[in-house]
KEGU-435467 format. One record per residue (C-alpha): residue number from 0; residue in one letter; x negated, z, y. Coordinates in steps of 0.02 Angstrom, whole numbers, plus 50000, padded with zeros to 5 digits. Layout:
REM KEGU-435467
<pt num="NUM" residuo="A" u="X" w="Z" v="Y"/>
...
This chain:
REM KEGU-435467
<pt num="0" residuo="M" u="52066" w="49344" v="52166"/>
<pt num="1" residuo="N" u="52259" w="49319" v="52189"/>
<pt num="2" residuo="D" u="52390" w="49412" v="52088"/>
<pt num="3" residuo="S" u="52429" w="49258" v="51980"/>
<pt num="4" residuo="A" u="52245" w="49235" v="51927"/>
<pt num="5" residuo="G" u="52230" w="49424" v="51896"/>
<pt num="6" residuo="S" u="52383" w="49423" v="51785"/>
<pt num="7" residuo="E" u="52315" w="49272" v="51685"/>
<pt num="8" residuo="N" u="52147" w="49361" v="51659"/>
<pt num="9" residuo="A" u="52234" w="49520" v="51605"/>
<pt num="10" residuo="A" u="52342" w="49421" v="51482"/>
<pt num="11" residuo="K" u="52189" w="49331" v="51410"/>
<pt num="12" residuo="L" u="52099" w="49500" v="51388"/>
<pt num="13" residuo="D" u="52247" w="49574" v="51296"/>
<pt num="14" residuo="E" u="52254" w="49419" v="51186"/>
<pt num="15" residuo="L" u="52064" w="49431" v="51143"/>
<pt num="16" residuo="R" u="52082" w="49618" v="51108"/>
<pt num="17" residuo="N" u="52229" w="49591" v="50996"/>
<pt num="18" residuo="R" u="52130" w="49459" v="50900"/>
<pt num="19" residuo="I" u="51984" w="49580" v="50880"/>
<pt num="20" residuo="D" u="52107" w="49707" v="50807"/>
<pt num="21" residuo="E" u="52168" w="49580" v="50683"/>
<pt num="22" residuo="I" u="51993" w="49532" v="50634"/>
<pt num="23" residuo="D" u="51949" w="49716" v="50614"/>
<pt num="24" residuo="A" u="52091" w="49741" v="50496"/>
<pt num="25" residuo="E" u="52036" w="49586" v="50395"/>
<pt num="26" residuo="I" u="51857" w="49650" v="50389"/>
<pt num="27" residuo="Q" u="51914" w="49823" v="50334"/>
<pt num="28" residuo="S" u="52022" w="49747" v="50194"/>
<pt num="29" residuo="L" u="51872" w="49640" v="50134"/>
<pt num="30" residuo="I" u="51757" w="49789" v="50135"/>
<pt num="31" residuo="S" u="51874" w="49888" v="50027"/>
<pt num="32" residuo="A" u="51889" w="49736" v="49909"/>
<pt num="33" residuo="R" u="51702" w="49724" v="49899"/>
<pt num="34" residuo="A" u="51689" w="49911" v="49860"/>
<pt num="35" residuo="R" u="51817" w="49891" v="49721"/>
<pt num="36" residuo="C" u="51718" w="49746" v="49645"/>
<pt num="37" residuo="A" u="51563" w="49856" v="49644"/>
<pt num="38" residuo="Q" u="51658" w="49990" v="49551"/>
<pt num="39" residuo="E" u="51719" w="49868" v="49422"/>
<pt num="40" residuo="I" u="51541" w="49800" v="49393"/>
<pt num="41" residuo="G" u="51484" w="49976" v="49354"/>
<pt num="42" residuo="A" u="51632" w="50002" v="49237"/>
<pt num="43" residuo="A" u="51601" w="49833" v="49149"/>
<pt num="44" residuo="K" u="51417" w="49879" v="49117"/>
<pt num="45" residuo="G" u="51458" w="50056" v="49066"/>
<pt num="46" residuo="L" u="51344" w="50126" v="49204"/>
<pt num="47" residuo="S" u="51359" w="50314" v="49247"/>
<pt num="48" residuo="E" u="51221" w="50349" v="49370"/>
<pt num="49" residuo="T" u="51195" w="50272" v="49542"/>
<pt num="50" residuo="V" u="51011" w="50230" v="49504"/>
<pt num="51" residuo="D" u="51073" w="50114" v="49364"/>
<pt num="52" residuo="F" u="51178" w="50018" v="49487"/>
<pt num="53" residuo="Y" u="51033" w="49980" v="49607"/>
<pt num="54" residuo="R" u="50967" w="49806" v="49591"/>
<pt num="55" residuo="P" u="50836" w="49766" v="49723"/>
<pt num="56" residuo="E" u="50821" w="49584" v="49669"/>
<pt num="57" residuo="R" u="51011" w="49562" v="49695"/>
<pt num="58" residuo="E" u="51006" w="49647" v="49862"/>
<pt num="59" residuo="A" u="50858" w="49539" v="49921"/>
<pt num="60" residuo="R" u="50957" w="49381" v="49875"/>
<pt num="61" residuo="V" u="51113" w="49442" v="49965"/>
<pt num="62" residuo="L" u="51014" w="49478" v="50123"/>
<pt num="63" residuo="R" u="50923" w="49311" v="50119"/>
<pt num="64" residuo="A" u="51092" w="49225" v="50105"/>
<pt num="65" residuo="V" u="51153" w="49327" v="50255"/>
<pt num="66" residuo="V" u="51007" w="49257" v="50358"/>
<pt num="67" residuo="E" u="51038" w="49079" v="50297"/>
<pt num="68" residuo="R" u="51218" w="49088" v="50344"/>
<pt num="69" residuo="N" u="51197" w="49169" v="50512"/>
<pt num="70" residuo="K" u="51237" w="49055" v="50657"/>
<pt num="71" residuo="G" u="51242" w="49187" v="50793"/>
<pt num="72" residuo="P" u="51278" w="49257" v="50916"/>
<pt num="73" residuo="L" u="51216" w="49413" v="50828"/>
<pt num="74" residuo="R" u="51029" w="49409" v="50784"/>
<pt num="75" residuo="D" u="50974" w="49399" v="50602"/>
<pt num="76" residuo="E" u="50907" w="49577" v="50608"/>
<pt num="77" residuo="E" u="51077" w="49640" v="50665"/>
<pt num="78" residuo="M" u="51173" w="49545" v="50530"/>
<pt num="79" residuo="V" u="51052" w="49607" v="50395"/>
<pt num="80" residuo="R" u="51074" w="49787" v="50456"/>
<pt num="81" residuo="V" u="51264" w="49773" v="50446"/>
<pt num="82" residuo="F" u="51254" w="49704" v="50264"/>
<pt num="83" residuo="R" u="51124" w="49830" v="50215"/>
<pt num="84" residuo="E" u="51240" w="49974" v="50270"/>
<pt num="85" residuo="L" u="51388" w="49894" v="50178"/>
<pt num="86" residuo="M" u="51287" w="49882" v="50016"/>
<pt num="87" residuo="S" u="51224" w="50060" v="50040"/>
<pt num="88" residuo="A" u="51403" w="50124" v="50062"/>
<pt num="89" residuo="C" u="51468" w="50030" v="49911"/>
<pt num="90" residuo="L" u="51324" w="50094" v="49801"/>
<pt num="91" residuo="A" u="51354" w="50273" v="49852"/>
<pt num="92" residuo="Q" u="51540" w="50280" v="49799"/>
<pt num="93" residuo="E" u="51505" w="50402" v="49655"/>
<pt num="94" residuo="E" u="51342" w="50482" v="49714"/>
<pt num="95" residuo="P" u="51214" w="50430" v="49840"/>
<pt num="96" residuo="L" u="51036" w="50374" v="49785"/>
<pt num="97" residuo="K" u="50907" w="50511" v="49810"/>
<pt num="98" residuo="I" u="50757" w="50440" v="49906"/>
<pt num="99" residuo="G" u="50596" w="50542" v="49928"/>
<pt num="100" residuo="F" u="50490" w="50505" v="50080"/>
<pt num="101" residuo="L" u="50338" w="50573" v="50174"/>
<pt num="102" residuo="G" u="50420" w="50696" v="50289"/>
<pt num="103" residuo="P" u="50471" w="50795" v="50386"/>
<pt num="104" residuo="E" u="50618" w="50722" v="50470"/>
<pt num="105" residuo="G" u="50580" w="50606" v="50612"/>
<pt num="106" residuo="T" u="50432" w="50513" v="50536"/>
<pt num="107" residuo="F" u="50417" w="50326" v="50529"/>
<pt num="108" residuo="T" u="50431" w="50337" v="50341"/>
<pt num="109" residuo="Q" u="50606" w="50405" v="50364"/>
<pt num="110" residuo="S" u="50647" w="50256" v="50472"/>
<pt num="111" residuo="A" u="50585" w="50143" v="50335"/>
<pt num="112" residuo="V" u="50697" w="50235" v="50210"/>
<pt num="113" residuo="L" u="50852" w="50199" v="50318"/>
<pt num="114" residuo="K" u="50797" w="50017" v="50352"/>
<pt num="115" residuo="H" u="50785" w="49979" v="50164"/>
<pt num="116" residuo="F" u="50918" w="50088" v="50088"/>
<pt num="117" residuo="G" u="51041" w="50113" v="50230"/>
<pt num="118" residuo="H" u="51119" w="50280" v="50282"/>
<pt num="119" residuo="S" u="51228" w="50312" v="50129"/>
<pt num="120" residuo="I" u="51085" w="50395" v="50033"/>
<pt num="121" residuo="R" u="51017" w="50572" v="50013"/>
<pt num="122" residuo="A" u="50848" w="50577" v="50096"/>
<pt num="123" residuo="L" u="50722" w="50698" v="50030"/>
<pt num="124" residuo="P" u="50580" w="50742" v="50154"/>
<pt num="125" residuo="L" u="50421" w="50792" v="50062"/>
<pt num="126" residuo="P" u="50257" w="50859" v="50129"/>
<pt num="127" residuo="T" u="50134" w="50739" v="50052"/>
<pt num="128" residuo="I" u="50121" w="50566" v="49970"/>
<pt num="129" residuo="E" u="50074" w="50650" v="49809"/>
<pt num="130" residuo="E" u="50236" w="50746" v="49813"/>
<pt num="131" residuo="V" u="50337" w="50588" v="49839"/>
<pt num="132" residuo="F" u="50258" w="50516" v="49679"/>
<pt num="133" residuo="H" u="50282" w="50680" v="49583"/>
<pt num="134" residuo="E" u="50467" w="50695" v="49626"/>
<pt num="135" residuo="V" u="50503" w="50519" v="49575"/>
<pt num="136" residuo="E" u="50405" w="50539" v="49415"/>
<pt num="137" residuo="A" u="50504" w="50693" v="49378"/>
<pt num="138" residuo="G" u="50672" w="50611" v="49411"/>
<pt num="139" residuo="V" u="50714" w="50729" v="49556"/>
<pt num="140" residuo="A" u="50712" w="50573" v="49668"/>
<pt num="141" residuo="D" u="50776" w="50404" v="49610"/>
<pt num="142" residuo="F" u="50652" w="50309" v="49719"/>
<pt num="143" residuo="G" u="50518" w="50350" v="49847"/>
<pt num="144" residuo="I" u="50448" w="50264" v="50002"/>
<pt num="145" residuo="V" u="50267" w="50284" v="50049"/>
<pt num="146" residuo="P" u="50159" w="50194" v="50183"/>
<pt num="147" residuo="V" u="50024" w="50079" v="50113"/>
<pt num="148" residuo="E" u="49949" w="49984" v="50265"/>
<pt num="149" residuo="N" u="49959" w="49962" v="50454"/>
<pt num="150" residuo="S" u="49922" w="49796" v="50535"/>
<pt num="151" residuo="S" u="49796" w="49869" v="50656"/>
<pt num="152" residuo="E" u="49727" w="50024" v="50564"/>
<pt num="153" residuo="G" u="49720" w="49958" v="50386"/>
<pt num="154" residuo="T" u="49753" w="50039" v="50216"/>
<pt num="155" residuo="V" u="49827" w="50208" v="50179"/>
<pt num="156" residuo="N" u="49703" w="50257" v="50040"/>
<pt num="157" residuo="S" u="49799" w="50404" v="49974"/>
<pt num="158" residuo="T" u="49942" w="50295" v="49922"/>
<pt num="159" residuo="L" u="49829" w="50171" v="49830"/>
<pt num="160" residuo="D" u="49734" w="50313" v="49743"/>
<pt num="161" residuo="M" u="49898" w="50384" v="49675"/>
<pt num="162" residuo="F" u="49921" w="50224" v="49571"/>
<pt num="163" residuo="L" u="49761" w="50262" v="49475"/>
<pt num="164" residuo="T" u="49852" w="50397" v="49378"/>
<pt num="165" residuo="S" u="50039" w="50379" v="49411"/>
<pt num="166" residuo="P" u="50149" w="50277" v="49290"/>
<pt num="167" residuo="L" u="50268" w="50230" v="49437"/>
<pt num="168" residuo="K" u="50305" w="50048" v="49479"/>
<pt num="169" residuo="I" u="50320" w="49960" v="49647"/>
<pt num="170" residuo="C" u="50505" w="49906" v="49668"/>
<pt num="171" residuo="G" u="50502" w="49837" v="49844"/>
<pt num="172" residuo="E" u="50420" w="49835" v="50014"/>
<pt num="173" residuo="V" u="50472" w="49871" v="50192"/>
<pt num="174" residuo="E" u="50394" w="49808" v="50350"/>
<pt num="175" residuo="L" u="50429" w="49918" v="50501"/>
<pt num="176" residuo="R" u="50381" w="49871" v="50681"/>
<pt num="177" residuo="I" u="50296" w="50032" v="50748"/>
<pt num="178" residuo="C" u="50337" w="50081" v="50928"/>
<pt num="179" residuo="Q" u="50238" w="50228" v="50983"/>
<pt num="180" residuo="H" u="50299" w="50335" v="51129"/>
<pt num="181" residuo="L" u="50221" w="50480" v="51223"/>
<pt num="182" residuo="M" u="50350" w="50620" v="51225"/>
<pt num="183" residuo="G" u="50365" w="50800" v="51279"/>
<pt num="184" residuo="K" u="50464" w="50932" v="51379"/>
<pt num="185" residuo="M" u="50364" w="50911" v="51536"/>
<pt num="186" residuo="S" u="50428" w="50806" v="51683"/>
<pt num="187" residuo="E" u="50261" w="50730" v="51742"/>
<pt num="188" residuo="I" u="50098" w="50673" v="51663"/>
<pt num="189" residuo="G" u="49997" w="50799" v="51757"/>
<pt num="190" residuo="Q" u="50069" w="50939" v="51652"/>
<pt num="191" residuo="I" u="49995" w="50871" v="51490"/>
<pt num="192" residuo="K" u="49852" w="50974" v="51423"/>
<pt num="193" residuo="R" u="49844" w="50903" v="51249"/>
<pt num="194" residuo="V" u="49917" w="50759" v="51142"/>
<pt num="195" residuo="C" u="49959" w="50782" v="50959"/>
<pt num="196" residuo="S" u="49993" w="50647" v="50830"/>
<pt num="197" residuo="H" u="49953" w="50585" v="50659"/>
<pt num="198" residuo="P" u="49774" w="50514" v="50655"/>
<pt num="199" residuo="Q" u="49839" w="50338" v="50630"/>
<pt num="200" residuo="S" u="49950" w="50347" v="50779"/>
<pt num="201" residuo="L" u="49810" w="50415" v="50886"/>
<pt num="202" residuo="A" u="49706" w="50269" v="50830"/>
<pt num="203" residuo="Q" u="49844" w="50142" v="50864"/>
<pt num="204" residuo="C" u="49856" w="50208" v="51044"/>
<pt num="205" residuo="R" u="49668" w="50234" v="51071"/>
<pt num="206" residuo="A" u="49647" w="50116" v="51222"/>
<pt num="207" residuo="W" u="49802" w="50179" v="51311"/>
<pt num="208" residuo="L" u="49749" w="50357" v="51293"/>
<pt num="209" residuo="A" u="49571" w="50325" v="51359"/>
<pt num="210" residuo="Q" u="49646" w="50231" v="51510"/>
<pt num="211" residuo="S" u="49798" w="50340" v="51549"/>
<pt num="212" residuo="L" u="49746" w="50511" v="51494"/>
<pt num="213" residuo="P" u="49557" w="50519" v="51508"/>
<pt num="214" residuo="G" u="49484" w="50684" v="51462"/>
<pt num="215" residuo="I" u="49645" w="50752" v="51383"/>
<pt num="216" residuo="E" u="49619" w="50834" v="51215"/>
<pt num="217" residuo="T" u="49691" w="50737" v="51066"/>
<pt num="218" residuo="I" u="49738" w="50840" v="50912"/>
<pt num="219" residuo="P" u="49767" w="50754" v="50741"/>
<pt num="220" residuo="V" u="49909" w="50832" v="50640"/>
<pt num="221" residuo="G" u="49985" w="50797" v="50472"/>
<pt num="222" residuo="S" u="50133" w="50693" v="50534"/>
<pt num="223" residuo="N" u="50210" w="50627" v="50696"/>
<pt num="224" residuo="A" u="50360" w="50740" v="50664"/>
<pt num="225" residuo="E" u="50241" w="50892" v="50657"/>
<pt num="226" residuo="A" u="50172" w="50832" v="50825"/>
<pt num="227" residuo="A" u="50345" w="50819" v="50899"/>
<pt num="228" residuo="R" u="50388" w="50995" v="50836"/>
<pt num="229" residuo="R" u="50227" w="51063" v="50921"/>
<pt num="230" residuo="A" u="50276" w="50969" v="51085"/>
<pt num="231" residuo="R" u="50448" w="51054" v="51079"/>
<pt num="232" residuo="D" u="50375" w="51228" v="51050"/>
<pt num="233" residuo="E" u="50214" w="51228" v="51150"/>
<pt num="234" residuo="D" u="50193" w="51217" v="51338"/>
<pt num="235" residuo="G" u="50075" w="51078" v="51394"/>
<pt num="236" residuo="T" u="50082" w="50986" v="51227"/>
<pt num="237" residuo="A" u="50140" w="50808" v="51215"/>
<pt num="238" residuo="A" u="50164" w="50705" v="51059"/>
<pt num="239" residuo="I" u="50146" w="50523" v="51006"/>
<pt num="240" residuo="A" u="50292" w="50478" v="50891"/>
<pt num="241" residuo="G" u="50438" w="50359" v="50871"/>
<pt num="242" residuo="D" u="50620" w="50361" v="50930"/>
<pt num="243" residuo="A" u="50676" w="50464" v="50777"/>
<pt num="244" residuo="A" u="50560" w="50608" v="50818"/>
<pt num="245" residuo="A" u="50615" w="50612" v="51000"/>
<pt num="246" residuo="D" u="50799" w="50624" v="50938"/>
<pt num="247" residuo="V" u="50767" w="50757" v="50806"/>
<pt num="248" residuo="Y" u="50663" w="50871" v="50917"/>
<pt num="249" residuo="G" u="50750" w="50844" v="51082"/>
<pt num="250" residuo="L" u="50602" w="50772" v="51178"/>
<pt num="251" residuo="G" u="50597" w="50661" v="51329"/>
<pt num="252" residuo="I" u="50501" w="50496" v="51316"/>
<pt num="253" residuo="L" u="50370" w="50500" v="51453"/>
<pt num="254" residuo="F" u="50293" w="50329" v="51419"/>
<pt num="255" residuo="A" u="50369" w="50201" v="51296"/>
<pt num="256" residuo="N" u="50278" w="50075" v="51182"/>
<pt num="257" residuo="I" u="50101" w="50140" v="51213"/>
<pt num="258" residuo="E" u="50026" w="50059" v="51055"/>
<pt num="259" residuo="D" u="49875" w="49947" v="51090"/>
<pt num="260" residuo="H" u="49943" w="49799" v="50993"/>
<pt num="261" residuo="A" u="50115" w="49733" v="51027"/>
<pt num="262" residuo="D" u="50142" w="49676" v="50843"/>
<pt num="263" residuo="N" u="50092" w="49847" v="50774"/>
<pt num="264" residuo="T" u="50178" w="49849" v="50601"/>
<pt num="265" residuo="T" u="50171" w="49965" v="50451"/>
<pt num="266" residuo="R" u="50205" w="49911" v="50273"/>
<pt num="267" residuo="F" u="50287" w="50033" v="50154"/>
<pt num="268" residuo="L" u="50306" w="50029" v="49966"/>
<pt num="269" residuo="V" u="50465" w="50073" v="49868"/>
<pt num="270" residuo="I" u="50413" w="50160" v="49711"/>
<pt num="271" residuo="G" u="50520" w="50191" v="49557"/>
<pt num="272" residuo="R" u="50511" w="50208" v="49369"/>
<pt num="273" residuo="D" u="50557" w="50031" v="49316"/>
<pt num="274" residuo="L" u="50509" w="49849" v="49343"/>
<pt num="275" residuo="F" u="50651" w="49730" v="49399"/>
<pt num="276" residuo="P" u="50686" w="49543" v="49370"/>
<pt num="277" residuo="P" u="50635" w="49414" v="49497"/>
<pt num="278" residuo="S" u="50731" w="49382" v="49662"/>
<pt num="279" residuo="G" u="50667" w="49206" v="49693"/>
<pt num="280" residuo="D" u="50541" w="49255" v="49830"/>
<pt num="281" residuo="D" u="50428" w="49395" v="49762"/>
<pt num="282" residuo="K" u="50259" w="49478" v="49759"/>
<pt num="283" residuo="T" u="50158" w="49554" v="49617"/>
<pt num="284" residuo="S" u="50039" w="49695" v="49639"/>
<pt num="285" residuo="L" u="49895" w="49724" v="49516"/>
<pt num="286" residuo="L" u="49768" w="49856" v="49474"/>
<pt num="287" residuo="L" u="49609" w="49778" v="49408"/>
<pt num="288" residuo="S" u="49427" w="49813" v="49362"/>
<pt num="289" residuo="A" u="49297" w="49691" v="49299"/>
<pt num="290" residuo="S" u="49235" w="49703" v="49119"/>
<pt num="291" residuo="G" u="49057" w="49704" v="49190"/>
<pt num="292" residuo="T" u="48996" w="49816" v="49327"/>
<pt num="293" residuo="E" u="48843" w="49718" v="49380"/>
<pt num="294" residuo="G" u="48785" w="49540" v="49408"/>
<pt num="295" residuo="P" u="48838" w="49399" v="49522"/>
<pt num="296" residuo="G" u="49008" w="49323" v="49513"/>
<pt num="297" residuo="V" u="49096" w="49463" v="49421"/>
<pt num="298" residuo="L" u="49241" w="49472" v="49540"/>
<pt num="299" residuo="H" u="49251" w="49285" v="49558"/>
<pt num="300" residuo="D" u="49264" w="49265" v="49368"/>
<pt num="301" residuo="L" u="49396" w="49401" v="49364"/>
<pt num="302" residuo="L" u="49508" w="49312" v="49491"/>
<pt num="303" residuo="D" u="49470" w="49137" v="49448"/>
<pt num="304" residuo="P" u="49630" w="49116" v="49341"/>
<pt num="305" residuo="L" u="49728" w="49140" v="49500"/>
<pt num="306" residuo="S" u="49646" w="48988" v="49578"/>
<pt num="307" residuo="K" u="49666" w="48885" v="49416"/>
<pt num="308" residuo="Y" u="49851" w="48913" v="49415"/>
<pt num="309" residuo="G" u="49873" w="48889" v="49602"/>
<pt num="310" residuo="I" u="49924" w="49071" v="49633"/>
<pt num="311" residuo="N" u="49901" w="49133" v="49814"/>
<pt num="312" residuo="M" u="49817" w="49300" v="49833"/>
<pt num="313" residuo="T" u="49878" w="49386" v="49990"/>
<pt num="314" residuo="R" u="49779" w="49549" v="49986"/>
<pt num="315" residuo="I" u="49634" w="49634" v="49898"/>
<pt num="316" residuo="E" u="49566" w="49812" v="49920"/>
<pt num="317" residuo="S" u="49433" w="49906" v="49826"/>
<pt num="318" residuo="R" u="49438" w="50094" v="49788"/>
<pt num="319" residuo="P" u="49321" w="50210" v="49690"/>
<pt num="320" residuo="S" u="49383" w="50214" v="49508"/>
<pt num="321" residuo="R" u="49349" w="50406" v="49492"/>
<pt num="322" residuo="R" u="49275" w="50370" v="49322"/>
<pt num="323" residuo="R" u="49096" w="50367" v="49371"/>
<pt num="324" residuo="K" u="48992" w="50345" v="49529"/>
<pt num="325" residuo="W" u="48985" w="50174" v="49611"/>
<pt num="326" residuo="D" u="49123" w="50108" v="49497"/>
<pt num="327" residuo="Y" u="49268" w="50023" v="49584"/>
<pt num="328" residuo="V" u="49440" w="49956" v="49548"/>
<pt num="329" residuo="F" u="49533" w="49823" v="49645"/>
<pt num="330" residuo="F" u="49711" w="49820" v="49710"/>
<pt num="331" residuo="V" u="49771" w="49643" v="49722"/>
<pt num="332" residuo="D" u="49937" w="49566" v="49787"/>
<pt num="333" residuo="I" u="49985" w="49391" v="49738"/>
<pt num="334" residuo="E" u="50135" w="49283" v="49780"/>
<pt num="335" residuo="G" u="50267" w="49262" v="49642"/>
<pt num="336" residuo="H" u="50342" w="49372" v="49504"/>
<pt num="337" residuo="A" u="50241" w="49423" v="49357"/>
<pt num="338" residuo="S" u="50365" w="49347" v="49240"/>
<pt num="339" residuo="Q" u="50372" w="49175" v="49321"/>
<pt num="340" residuo="D" u="50293" w="49020" v="49238"/>
<pt num="341" residuo="G" u="50115" w="48998" v="49302"/>
<pt num="342" residuo="V" u="50101" w="49176" v="49362"/>
<pt num="343" residuo="R" u="50128" w="49241" v="49184"/>
<pt num="344" residuo="E" u="49991" w="49129" v="49117"/>
<pt num="345" residuo="A" u="49871" w="49166" v="49257"/>
<pt num="346" residuo="L" u="49893" w="49354" v="49228"/>
<pt num="347" residuo="A" u="49866" w="49337" v="49043"/>
<pt num="348" residuo="D" u="49695" w="49251" v="49078"/>
<pt num="349" residuo="V" u="49650" w="49388" v="49210"/>
<pt num="350" residuo="E" u="49689" w="49521" v="49082"/>
<pt num="351" residuo="Q" u="49565" w="49441" v="48958"/>
<pt num="352" residuo="Q" u="49431" w="49451" v="49088"/>
<pt num="353" residuo="A" u="49472" w="49630" v="49147"/>
<pt num="354" residuo="N" u="49416" w="49799" v="49088"/>
<pt num="355" residuo="L" u="49570" w="49876" v="49170"/>
<pt num="356" residuo="F" u="49730" w="49774" v="49200"/>
<pt num="357" residuo="R" u="49894" w="49843" v="49258"/>
<pt num="358" residuo="V" u="50047" w="49765" v="49340"/>
<pt num="359" residuo="L" u="50095" w="49894" v="49471"/>
<pt num="360" residuo="G" u="50249" w="49804" v="49520"/>
<pt num="361" residuo="A" u="50337" w="49635" v="49541"/>
<pt num="362" residuo="Y" u="50461" w="49648" v="49680"/>
<pt num="363" residuo="P" u="50556" w="49554" v="49820"/>
<pt num="364" residuo="K" u="50461" w="49515" v="49981"/>
<pt num="365" residuo="A" u="50525" w="49614" v="50131"/>
<pt num="366" residuo="V" u="50675" w="49534" v="50212"/>
<pt num="367" residuo="L" u="50646" w="49543" v="50398"/>
């Protein structure tokens, strides 16, 4: 390259960098304007607590609009993350939301918290799913996030069972792609004597473990973060966990993405104390039991109004009712918001057929 061409390239780079600086200043000015608008909305409504500002249906509409507008070069996921953090920061101007989650730090549930609420929150790690429910019920946490199902290992029953007695509502859902890594302090695979992880993570990596670490002891523990802590503190112990746990506990990743299914995804529920209006693309979750406990067609009759009104059922799970032996309740997810025309009428008919009928939540579908 001659001196003339080099000078032209340098001048072009300087021009582009100056333009980026100008754009950055414009972006910063617009961010500040947005934050002031958020403050004014709170003042106009007379709101005093951050939890009163939070509108999941509004956030879902904003993020869907981000995806619709996006023409690249950034991927939809990147643009959504930028706007999620912007909304999180604007919401936290007075005081951050307090979000309870199944801890300790470094769990996939913590990753789901940050994906859904952004980083401008106060995350409260709790030892059990039951504690997450209790802290939200007591008002110590504004919302909670708990796992409910995994695409390869199925339902988290302890979450469903809490809804049998808890008054809390489902306010949202989060879908998180689960990447499982083998991590530890050792430098080679031959130094591994045991592998710790949550039982679901061990199950999600069953085939890889059998092929790559045959004969090595696997130890189920309460959380992936607990597994990572043991891997940090114990010689010969490796853990299966995610990126967050490796960062928190200072572990090296020995093998990445060892889950048996490439699309391994966990769905989490956002739980709170109130129901929210429709966002335009919603789900409704129900807790039901039939008025009769025996005889053919009981469940069919209970759910027939959904078919009558053209309501799509996306999921059904049965769990013991805990009222008497061999008595079951059903957790049902349907498309649409409980207050929508058609859905509202269908649910009124279902309620007439049911012995137990509760709307557990009507909430926006996960955005990406």
